[in-house]
TIVOKOL-266333 format. One record per residue (C-alpha): x, y, z; chain; residue number from 0. Coordinates in nm, 3 decimals. Layout:
BEGIN
SITE:X:Y:Z:A:NUM
...
***
This chain:
BEGIN
SITE:-4.547:-3.059:-4.030:A:0
SITE:-4.453:-3.410:-3.978:A:1
SITE:-4.566:-3.723:-4.186:A:2
SITE:-4.438:-3.882:-4.483:A:3
SITE:-4.528:-3.772:-4.824:A:4
SITE:-4.742:-4.091:-4.889:A:5
SITE:-4.973:-3.966:-4.586:A:6
SITE:-5.287:-3.828:-4.735:A:7
SITE:-5.320:-3.543:-4.498:A:8
SITE:-4.955:-3.443:-4.559:A:9
SITE:-5.008:-3.441:-4.939:A:10
SITE:-5.331:-3.243:-4.897:A:11
SITE:-5.145:-2.993:-4.692:A:12
SITE:-4.856:-2.913:-4.910:A:13
SITE:-5.099:-2.909:-5.217:A:14
SITE:-5.363:-2.691:-5.107:A:15
SITE:-5.235:-2.475:-4.891:A:16
SITE:-5.013:-2.273:-5.151:A:17
SITE:-5.331:-2.228:-5.336:A:18
SITE:-5.440:-1.971:-5.086:A:19
SITE:-5.183:-1.747:-5.225:A:20
SITE:-5.400:-1.704:-5.509:A:21
SITE:-5.766:-1.625:-5.386:A:22
SITE:-5.949:-1.648:-5.719:A:23
SITE:-5.826:-1.973:-5.802:A:24
SITE:-5.883:-2.100:-5.427:A:25
SITE:-6.220:-1.932:-5.414:A:26
SITE:-6.333:-2.126:-5.746:A:27
SITE:-6.201:-2.450:-5.605:A:28
SITE:-6.376:-2.425:-5.258:A:29
SITE:-6.727:-2.337:-5.421:A:30
SITE:-6.699:-2.626:-5.653:A:31
SITE:-6.615:-2.872:-5.383:A:32
SITE:-6.865:-2.709:-5.120:A:33
SITE:-7.135:-2.738:-5.379:A:34
SITE:-7.081:-3.080:-5.466:A:35
SITE:-7.028:-3.241:-5.109:A:36
SITE:-7.272:-3.025:-4.918:A:37
SITE:-7.559:-3.034:-5.188:A:38
SITE:-7.556:-3.429:-5.149:A:39
SITE:-7.537:-3.439:-4.769:A:40
SITE:-7.793:-3.158:-4.698:A:41
SITE:-8.043:-3.302:-4.967:A:42
SITE:-8.045:-3.645:-4.805:A:43
SITE:-8.051:-3.470:-4.454:A:44
SITE:-8.331:-3.246:-4.568:A:45
SITE:-8.550:-3.537:-4.713:A:46
SITE:-8.507:-3.708:-4.374:A:47
SITE:-8.558:-3.441:-4.126:A:48
SITE:-8.714:-3.164:-4.262:A:49
SITE:-8.889:-2.991:-4.607:A:50
SITE:-8.809:-2.721:-4.857:A:51
SITE:-8.724:-2.445:-4.660:A:52
SITE:-8.518:-2.646:-4.427:A:53
SITE:-8.315:-2.727:-4.737:A:54
SITE:-8.276:-2.368:-4.858:A:55
SITE:-8.185:-2.268:-4.502:A:56
SITE:-7.875:-2.521:-4.505:A:57
SITE:-7.770:-2.428:-4.839:A:58
SITE:-7.778:-2.073:-4.737:A:59
SITE:-7.557:-2.129:-4.420:A:60
SITE:-7.321:-2.348:-4.641:A:61
SITE:-7.245:-2.082:-4.902:A:62
SITE:-7.206:-1.825:-4.605:A:63
SITE:-6.959:-2.030:-4.450:A:64
SITE:-6.764:-2.110:-4.761:A:65
SITE:-6.794:-1.733:-4.870:A:66
SITE:-6.671:-1.621:-4.524:A:67
SITE:-6.370:-1.837:-4.531:A:68
SITE:-6.296:-1.711:-4.882:A:69
SITE:-6.319:-1.351:-4.774:A:70
SITE:-6.110:-1.419:-4.477:A:71
SITE:-5.820:-1.551:-4.691:A:72
SITE:-5.855:-1.241:-4.926:A:73
SITE:-5.870:-0.985:-4.650:A:74
SITE:-5.534:-1.142:-4.485:A:75
SITE:-5.375:-1.129:-4.839:A:76
SITE:-5.505:-0.807:-4.956:A:77
SITE:-5.228:-0.587:-4.776:A:78
SITE:-4.945:-0.757:-4.963:A:79
SITE:-5.127:-0.763:-5.289:A:80
SITE:-5.259:-0.378:-5.254:A:81
SITE:-5.001:-0.204:-5.503:A:82
SITE:-5.196:0.126:-5.520:A:83
SITE:-4.912:0.300:-5.340:A:84
SITE:-4.672:0.215:-5.618:A:85
SITE:-4.624:0.480:-5.844:A:86
SITE:-4.297:0.409:-5.996:A:87
SITE:-4.421:0.293:-6.314:A:88
SITE:-4.665:0.609:-6.352:A:89
SITE:-4.386:0.838:-6.277:A:90
SITE:-4.140:0.654:-6.509:A:91
SITE:-4.379:0.717:-6.795:A:92
SITE:-4.451:1.101:-6.719:A:93
SITE:-4.046:1.157:-6.697:A:94
SITE:-4.008:0.996:-7.034:A:95
SITE:-4.264:1.222:-7.197:A:96
SITE:-4.263:1.534:-7.004:A:97
SITE:-3.980:1.703:-7.211:A:98
SITE:-4.061:1.592:-7.536:A:99
SITE:-4.148:1.832:-7.803:A:100
SITE:-4.518:1.875:-7.901:A:101
SITE:-4.603:1.643:-8.190:A:102
SITE:-4.304:1.415:-8.143:A:103
SITE:-4.312:1.062:-8.279:A:104
SITE:-4.202:0.807:-7.999:A:105
SITE:-4.088:0.453:-8.098:A:106
SITE:-4.118:0.221:-7.797:A:107
SITE:-3.983:-0.125:-7.745:A:108
SITE:-3.994:-0.386:-7.439:A:109
SITE:-4.304:-0.447:-7.229:A:110
SITE:-4.206:-0.182:-6.963:A:111
SITE:-4.197:0.104:-7.222:A:112
SITE:-4.468:0.005:-7.441:A:113
SITE:-4.703:-0.075:-7.159:A:114
SITE:-4.646:0.236:-6.925:A:115
SITE:-4.675:0.489:-7.215:A:116
SITE:-4.969:0.315:-7.375:A:117
SITE:-5.148:0.337:-7.020:A:118
SITE:-5.039:0.708:-6.975:A:119
SITE:-5.197:0.798:-7.291:A:120
SITE:-5.502:0.601:-7.327:A:121
SITE:-5.605:0.566:-6.975:A:122
SITE:-5.517:0.930:-6.823:A:123
SITE:-5.489:1.121:-7.157:A:124
SITE:-5.138:1.252:-7.068:A:125
SITE:-4.943:1.396:-7.379:A:126
SITE:-5.209:1.288:-7.636:A:127
SITE:-4.999:1.494:-7.880:A:128
SITE:-4.721:1.243:-7.904:A:129
SITE:-4.742:0.982:-8.173:A:130
SITE:-4.651:0.655:-8.016:A:131
SITE:-4.551:0.367:-8.240:A:132
SITE:-4.475:0.033:-8.072:A:133
SITE:-4.190:-0.133:-8.260:A:134
SITE:-4.305:-0.480:-8.195:A:135
SITE:-4.637:-0.441:-8.385:A:136
SITE:-4.539:-0.256:-8.691:A:137
SITE:-4.384:-0.597:-8.807:A:138
SITE:-4.731:-0.737:-8.830:A:139
SITE:-4.909:-0.729:-9.174:A:140
SITE:-5.231:-0.608:-8.999:A:141
SITE:-5.112:-0.320:-8.830:A:142
SITE:-5.089:-0.078:-9.092:A:143
SITE:-5.436:-0.162:-9.241:A:144
SITE:-5.578:-0.079:-8.887:A:145
SITE:-5.451:0.265:-8.919:A:146
SITE:-5.562:0.326:-9.255:A:147
SITE:-5.918:0.278:-9.128:A:148
SITE:-5.902:0.568:-8.880:A:149
SITE:-5.859:0.858:-9.135:A:150
SITE:-6.163:0.720:-9.338:A:151
SITE:-6.392:0.748:-9.020:A:152
SITE:-6.273:1.104:-8.974:A:153
SITE:-6.375:1.211:-9.320:A:154
SITE:-6.721:1.029:-9.264:A:155
SITE:-6.803:1.179:-8.923:A:156
SITE:-6.705:1.552:-8.872:A:157
SITE:-6.425:1.775:-8.896:A:158
SITE:-6.207:1.782:-8.571:A:159
SITE:-6.129:2.093:-8.380:A:160
SITE:-5.781:2.017:-8.242:A:161
SITE:-5.754:2.339:-8.063:A:162
SITE:-6.057:2.277:-7.844:A:163
SITE:-5.981:1.943:-7.761:A:164
SITE:-5.607:2.056:-7.662:A:165
SITE:-5.750:2.297:-7.448:A:166
SITE:-5.963:2.045:-7.260:A:167
SITE:-5.647:1.862:-7.186:A:168
SITE:-5.452:2.160:-7.068:A:169
SITE:-5.671:2.439:-6.946:A:170
SITE:-5.781:2.431:-6.574:A:171
SITE:-6.136:2.433:-6.461:A:172
SITE:-6.452:2.247:-6.597:A:173
SITE:-6.560:2.495:-6.861:A:174
SITE:-6.303:2.382:-7.127:A:175
SITE:-6.392:2.011:-7.035:A:176
SITE:-6.762:2.052:-7.093:A:177
SITE:-6.730:2.225:-7.409:A:178
SITE:-6.493:1.960:-7.530:A:179
SITE:-6.746:1.705:-7.399:A:180
SITE:-7.045:1.883:-7.587:A:181
SITE:-6.842:1.874:-7.903:A:182
SITE:-6.772:1.491:-7.842:A:183
SITE:-7.153:1.424:-7.810:A:184
SITE:-7.220:1.600:-8.109:A:185
SITE:-7.001:1.414:-8.307:A:186
SITE:-7.149:1.095:-8.149:A:187
SITE:-7.465:1.206:-8.297:A:188
SITE:-7.309:1.216:-8.633:A:189
SITE:-7.119:0.890:-8.604:A:190
SITE:-7.451:0.710:-8.504:A:191
SITE:-7.529:0.703:-8.873:A:192
SITE:-7.230:0.499:-8.937:A:193
SITE:-7.327:0.107:-8.980:A:194
SITE:-7.170:-0.136:-8.717:A:195
SITE:-6.936:-0.222:-8.635:A:196
SITE:-6.760:0.139:-8.698:A:197
SITE:-7.022:0.329:-8.450:A:198
SITE:-6.855:0.248:-8.130:A:199
SITE:-6.479:0.297:-8.254:A:200
SITE:-6.602:0.623:-8.455:A:201
SITE:-6.713:0.765:-8.106:A:202
SITE:-6.432:0.685:-7.927:A:203
SITE:-6.189:0.816:-8.166:A:204
SITE:-6.348:1.150:-8.179:A:205
SITE:-6.342:1.205:-7.825:A:206
SITE:-5.976:1.065:-7.769:A:207
SITE:-5.685:1.301:-7.776:A:208
SITE:-5.450:1.018:-7.856:A:209
SITE:-5.660:0.922:-8.153:A:210
SITE:-5.688:1.288:-8.292:A:211
SITE:-5.315:1.356:-8.297:A:212
SITE:-5.244:1.018:-8.465:A:213
SITE:-5.477:1.144:-8.746:A:214
SITE:-5.253:1.443:-8.788:A:215
SITE:-4.908:1.224:-8.794:A:216
SITE:-5.074:0.925:-8.984:A:217
SITE:-5.256:1.131:-9.238:A:218
SITE:-5.006:0.988:-9.534:A:219
SITE:-4.927:0.627:-9.447:A:220
SITE:-4.755:0.556:-9.771:A:221
SITE:-4.469:0.822:-9.701:A:222
SITE:-4.485:0.733:-9.315:A:223
SITE:-4.465:0.376:-9.328:A:224
SITE:-4.274:0.304:-9.663:A:225
SITE:-4.395:-0.064:-9.717:A:226
SITE:-4.648:-0.298:-9.566:A:227
SITE:-4.460:-0.365:-9.238:A:228
SITE:-4.121:-0.332:-9.083:A:229
SITE:-3.928:-0.637:-9.220:A:230
SITE:-3.585:-0.595:-9.421:A:231
SITE:-3.643:-0.925:-9.582:A:232
SITE:-3.999:-0.891:-9.708:A:233
SITE:-4.014:-0.748:-10.049:A:234
SITE:-4.302:-0.534:-9.962:A:235
SITE:-4.188:-0.458:-9.617:A:236
SITE:-3.929:-0.170:-9.514:A:237
SITE:-3.608:-0.166:-9.313:A:238
SITE:-3.581:0.064:-8.997:A:239
SITE:-3.341:0.283:-9.198:A:240
SITE:-3.590:0.322:-9.467:A:241
SITE:-3.845:0.440:-9.204:A:242
SITE:-3.618:0.684:-9.047:A:243
SITE:-3.528:0.803:-9.413:A:244
SITE:-3.855:0.929:-9.453:A:245
SITE:-3.935:1.063:-9.090:A:246
SITE:-3.609:1.192:-8.963:A:247
SITE:-3.575:1.541:-9.102:A:248
SITE:-3.300:1.795:-9.072:A:249
SITE:-3.297:2.056:-8.779:A:250
SITE:-3.544:2.309:-8.842:A:251
SITE:-3.722:2.128:-9.138:A:252
SITE:-4.030:2.110:-8.962:A:253
SITE:-4.119:1.742:-8.936:A:254
SITE:-4.196:1.603:-8.594:A:255
SITE:-3.878:1.491:-8.405:A:256
SITE:-3.850:1.107:-8.360:A:257
SITE:-3.746:0.951:-8.049:A:258
SITE:-3.676:0.599:-7.950:A:259
SITE:-3.742:0.427:-7.616:A:260
SITE:-3.568:0.126:-7.566:A:261
SITE:-3.373:-0.110:-7.816:A:262
SITE:-3.434:-0.136:-8.205:A:263
SITE:-3.579:-0.468:-8.333:A:264
SITE:-3.330:-0.769:-8.331:A:265
SITE:-3.250:-0.856:-8.680:A:266
SITE:-3.245:-0.528:-8.836:A:267
SITE:-2.936:-0.319:-8.802:A:268
SITE:-2.959:-0.076:-9.087:A:269
SITE:-3.075:0.197:-8.885:A:270
SITE:-2.742:0.198:-8.702:A:271
SITE:-2.604:0.465:-8.934:A:272
SITE:-2.874:0.726:-8.751:A:273
SITE:-2.698:0.819:-8.411:A:274
SITE:-2.927:0.845:-8.089:A:275
SITE:-2.856:1.119:-7.846:A:276
SITE:-3.021:1.062:-7.515:A:277
SITE:-3.227:1.349:-7.352:A:278
SITE:-3.344:1.260:-7.013:A:279
SITE:-3.483:0.886:-7.020:A:280
SITE:-3.530:0.868:-7.407:A:281
SITE:-3.301:0.860:-7.712:A:282
SITE:-3.353:1.128:-8.003:A:283
SITE:-3.278:0.984:-8.351:A:284
SITE:-3.078:1.231:-8.542:A:285
SITE:-2.970:1.286:-8.898:A:286
SITE:-2.627:1.088:-8.994:A:287
SITE:-2.381:1.391:-8.994:A:288
SITE:-2.583:1.630:-8.795:A:289
SITE:-2.405:1.825:-8.513:A:290
SITE:-2.539:1.857:-8.142:A:291
SITE:-2.511:2.183:-7.981:A:292
SITE:-2.343:2.073:-7.648:A:293
SITE:-2.486:2.385:-7.462:A:294
SITE:-2.824:2.338:-7.548:A:295
SITE:-2.804:1.972:-7.492:A:296
SITE:-2.687:2.030:-7.137:A:297
SITE:-2.962:2.284:-7.081:A:298
SITE:-3.219:2.051:-7.206:A:299
SITE:-3.105:1.759:-7.016:A:300
SITE:-3.087:1.965:-6.669:A:301
SITE:-3.457:2.033:-6.766:A:302
SITE:-3.583:1.714:-6.842:A:303
SITE:-3.369:1.463:-6.621:A:304
SITE:-3.598:1.304:-6.372:A:305
SITE:-3.512:1.357:-6.016:A:306
SITE:-3.574:1.017:-5.890:A:307
SITE:-3.528:0.902:-5.520:A:308
SITE:-3.321:0.583:-5.620:A:309
SITE:-3.189:0.547:-5.277:A:310
SITE:-3.499:0.499:-5.070:A:311
SITE:-3.622:0.284:-5.359:A:312
SITE:-3.359:0.025:-5.386:A:313
SITE:-3.431:-0.198:-5.063:A:314
SITE:-3.801:-0.251:-5.165:A:315
SITE:-3.744:-0.324:-5.535:A:316
SITE:-3.488:-0.609:-5.556:A:317
SITE:-3.571:-0.880:-5.803:A:318
SITE:-3.896:-0.687:-5.916:A:319
SITE:-4.046:-0.513:-6.203:A:320
SITE:-3.969:-0.206:-5.987:A:321
SITE:-3.594:-0.300:-6.020:A:322
SITE:-3.634:-0.308:-6.405:A:323
SITE:-3.767:0.055:-6.410:A:324
SITE:-3.486:0.163:-6.126:A:325
SITE:-3.220:0.049:-6.408:A:326
SITE:-3.352:0.234:-6.667:A:327
SITE:-3.311:0.551:-6.465:A:328
SITE:-2.955:0.435:-6.408:A:329
SITE:-2.883:0.379:-6.751:A:330
SITE:-3.018:0.707:-6.866:A:331
SITE:-2.796:0.882:-6.613:A:332
SITE:-2.480:0.691:-6.736:A:333
SITE:-2.550:0.788:-7.093:A:334
SITE:-2.605:1.151:-7.031:A:335
SITE:-2.293:1.178:-6.797:A:336
SITE:-2.089:0.999:-7.056:A:337
SITE:-2.180:1.201:-7.357:A:338
SITE:-2.091:1.519:-7.153:A:339
SITE:-1.754:1.363:-7.035:A:340
SITE:-1.675:1.271:-7.391:A:341
SITE:-1.771:1.602:-7.547:A:342
SITE:-1.682:1.871:-7.310:A:343
SITE:-1.294:1.860:-7.402:A:344
SITE:-1.374:1.903:-7.766:A:345
SITE:-1.629:2.222:-7.694:A:346
SITE:-1.499:2.547:-7.838:A:347
SITE:-1.727:2.778:-7.639:A:348
SITE:-1.664:3.042:-7.386:A:349
SITE:-1.506:2.937:-7.023:A:350
SITE:-1.876:3.031:-6.885:A:351
SITE:-2.035:2.806:-7.125:A:352
SITE:-1.795:2.491:-7.053:A:353
SITE:-1.845:2.578:-6.682:A:354
SITE:-2.254:2.543:-6.730:A:355
SITE:-2.192:2.221:-6.952:A:356
SITE:-1.951:2.059:-6.692:A:357
SITE:-2.196:2.133:-6.405:A:358
SITE:-2.477:1.936:-6.553:A:359
SITE:-2.253:1.633:-6.591:A:360
SITE:-2.156:1.640:-6.244:A:361
SITE:-2.463:1.680:-6.118:A:362
SITE:-2.597:1.364:-6.294:A:363
SITE:-2.294:1.173:-6.195:A:364
SITE:-2.373:1.290:-5.822:A:365
SITE:-2.729:1.118:-5.881:A:366
SITE:-2.548:0.786:-5.915:A:367
SITE:-2.309:0.806:-5.632:A:368
SITE:-2.517:0.678:-5.354:A:369
SITE:-2.700:0.428:-5.585:A:370
SITE:-2.421:0.237:-5.715:A:371
SITE:-2.297:-0.114:-5.549:A:372
SITE:-1.948:-0.229:-5.516:A:373
SITE:-2.066:-0.598:-5.539:A:374
SITE:-2.022:-0.714:-5.888:A:375
SITE:-2.305:-0.942:-5.859:A:376
SITE:-2.539:-0.672:-5.796:A:377
SITE:-2.764:-0.537:-6.052:A:378
SITE:-2.650:-0.192:-5.944:A:379
SITE:-2.301:-0.252:-5.997:A:380
SITE:-2.129:-0.013:-6.276:A:381
SITE:-1.782:-0.039:-6.383:A:382
SITE:-1.511:0.159:-6.193:A:383
SITE:-1.444:0.373:-6.509:A:384
SITE:-1.798:0.562:-6.444:A:385
SITE:-1.652:0.737:-6.126:A:386
SITE:-1.305:0.762:-6.271:A:387
SITE:-1.473:0.983:-6.532:A:388
SITE:-1.715:1.151:-6.295:A:389
SITE:-1.380:1.267:-6.107:A:390
SITE:-1.219:1.393:-6.422:A:391
SITE:-1.519:1.568:-6.533:A:392
SITE:-1.541:1.748:-6.179:A:393
SITE:-1.187:1.833:-6.195:A:394
SITE:-1.208:1.997:-6.549:A:395
SITE:-1.512:2.213:-6.423:A:396
SITE:-1.323:2.311:-6.100:A:397
SITE:-1.031:2.421:-6.323:A:398
SITE:-1.281:2.623:-6.530:A:399
SITE:-1.446:2.793:-6.214:A:400
SITE:-1.064:2.862:-6.101:A:401
SITE:-0.999:3.038:-6.420:A:402
SITE:-1.321:3.255:-6.417:A:403
SITE:-1.231:3.348:-6.049:A:404
SITE:-1.494:3.149:-5.855:A:405
SITE:-1.307:3.050:-5.573:A:406
SITE:-1.623:2.879:-5.396:A:407
SITE:-1.745:2.711:-5.698:A:408
SITE:-1.382:2.565:-5.754:A:409
SITE:-1.373:2.442:-5.403:A:410
SITE:-1.749:2.268:-5.430:A:411
SITE:-1.634:2.108:-5.759:A:412
SITE:-1.310:1.976:-5.618:A:413
SITE:-1.509:1.812:-5.330:A:414
SITE:-1.723:1.660:-5.571:A:415
SITE:-1.404:1.532:-5.772:A:416
SITE:-1.265:1.349:-5.433:A:417
SITE:-1.616:1.212:-5.357:A:418
SITE:-1.622:1.032:-5.719:A:419
SITE:-1.262:0.924:-5.682:A:420
SITE:-1.354:0.791:-5.338:A:421
SITE:-1.596:0.562:-5.491:A:422
SITE:-1.368:0.483:-5.756:A:423
SITE:-1.064:0.374:-5.492:A:424
SITE:-1.301:0.166:-5.308:A:425
SITE:-1.384:0.002:-5.625:A:426
SITE:-1.018:-0.056:-5.703:A:427
SITE:-0.963:-0.216:-5.351:A:428
SITE:-1.256:-0.425:-5.395:A:429
SITE:-1.123:-0.555:-5.728:A:430
SITE:-0.768:-0.565:-5.641:A:431
SITE:-0.698:-0.367:-5.926:A:432
SITE:-0.399:-0.130:-5.805:A:433
SITE:-0.157:-0.256:-6.104:A:434
SITE:-0.408:-0.074:-6.325:A:435
SITE:-0.268:0.258:-6.464:A:436
SITE:-0.619:0.439:-6.378:A:437
SITE:-0.627:0.333:-5.997:A:438
SITE:-0.261:0.440:-5.993:A:439
SITE:-0.284:0.770:-6.114:A:440
SITE:-0.610:0.844:-5.911:A:441
SITE:-0.469:0.717:-5.595:A:442
SITE:-0.156:0.964:-5.627:A:443
SITE:-0.375:1.263:-5.659:A:444
SITE:-0.633:1.175:-5.389:A:445
SITE:-0.321:1.089:-5.163:A:446
SITE:-0.181:1.432:-5.234:A:447
SITE:-0.517:1.617:-5.227:A:448
SITE:-0.466:1.784:-5.541:A:449
SITE:-0.685:1.848:-5.847:A:450
SITE:-0.463:1.786:-6.146:A:451
SITE:-0.683:2.025:-6.401:A:452
SITE:-0.601:2.340:-6.183:A:453
SITE:-0.310:2.253:-5.979:A:454
SITE:-0.499:2.341:-5.670:A:455
SITE:-0.417:2.164:-5.331:A:456
SITE:-0.670:2.101:-5.070:A:457
SITE:-0.528:1.863:-4.842:A:458
SITE:-0.600:1.951:-4.483:A:459
SITE:-0.797:2.249:-4.574:A:460
SITE:-1.132:2.303:-4.422:A:461
SITE:-1.404:2.056:-4.579:A:462
SITE:-1.134:1.833:-4.688:A:463
SITE:-1.012:1.662:-4.393:A:464
SITE:-1.138:1.338:-4.465:A:465
SITE:-0.883:1.284:-4.718:A:466
SITE:-0.661:1.218:-4.446:A:467
SITE:-0.781:0.853:-4.445:A:468
SITE:-0.569:0.822:-4.763:A:469
SITE:-0.240:0.956:-4.641:A:470
SITE:0.061:0.717:-4.752:A:471
SITE:-0.170:0.519:-4.997:A:472
SITE:0.024:0.592:-5.295:A:473
SITE:0.377:0.499:-5.106:A:474
SITE:0.201:0.200:-4.959:A:475
SITE:0.063:0.063:-5.299:A:476
SITE:0.344:0.153:-5.496:A:477
***
């Protein structure tokens, strides 16, 4: 559009047109302007040329024209604003809670973690057995008193039948749902004798699976929350370590397991004595000094690790909240695979157990291979050591397979090892890091087509012909 910035039409266009990106705001402005200008105009016109019926007709036409314009703008923008097909946030929440044990305490932090789990529990009734504690909220004085009110309502209303409500959440068919609804209606009648403003809250709480399970776990707030609020410098408050001292039990003790989704609250480092071990997308808080059964850990992560199609999602999510979720998946994959990589060399179990554990690590590393970006400025860039370690794990596990006499699995894992190191060497090239020891060692093994952990040589064999592109690289570089 031509014209100077002082031109009224030019100023109007550049000020008003962007408002059409926000239909609600635009509609309010349009209606207000139209009502002000057209009311005056058609009133004078009607007084001169017609009566009351004519004035009403003009008014109707005016608002029809304005309404049609607003509808046209909204209709044009609706496809871009329609997010019904976006399920990444819902799927993330489901993947977080799907593998958690019954009755677990889940401590959440950051907007994405708090809101997605809150929606899933409150709006869809999924995993109502979980006790979700939002870390940002327990720092406020009002939070704990609000929770204390809930058990008092239970005592004054009715005894809750947890089993029947649980059946309604899990059993198929309408029969169980109807039975649970009937009990809710009965309790609503009992609660109707409560004075305002507790009636509404009481009815909702009795019919809400989330509330029911919170009553189970928050039955003794003095012990569960050892202070008025989470604040390490408040004399009446509690540190996170004090909270964990009360709530994290020994293995097999019977207390609900405690998990954390997100970081701890900034300003309180007391909880760092409690190790966190990643299971799927979430960390379990462990008692200091407790041991982790690596075989059970690997089996659990194979069961709960979400299978997420990151490759087809990447191009759609750049610079968005979807990217935030995507990075949470990547971070989880990295933590689980690194834990396996660090612990498998020290594991004292059988050869078959080592093979099983290692394969889980390789499988998770493999999920990252098509996602990582070589550009260090990309949000999906990871350090090259990730793929060096991935190759090391695959090579070690390939050695276990060779020792057990499984030649096919040994060859398969060797292929994974070279594939990981292929990415690693590309990163060495991009970063011009050939003087570094790790790049030097890996290029030697790839150039010769050798698995250093089994001493098997695969170069020129069927399925490994592609290694020929690295012929002479070690000599050329060094």
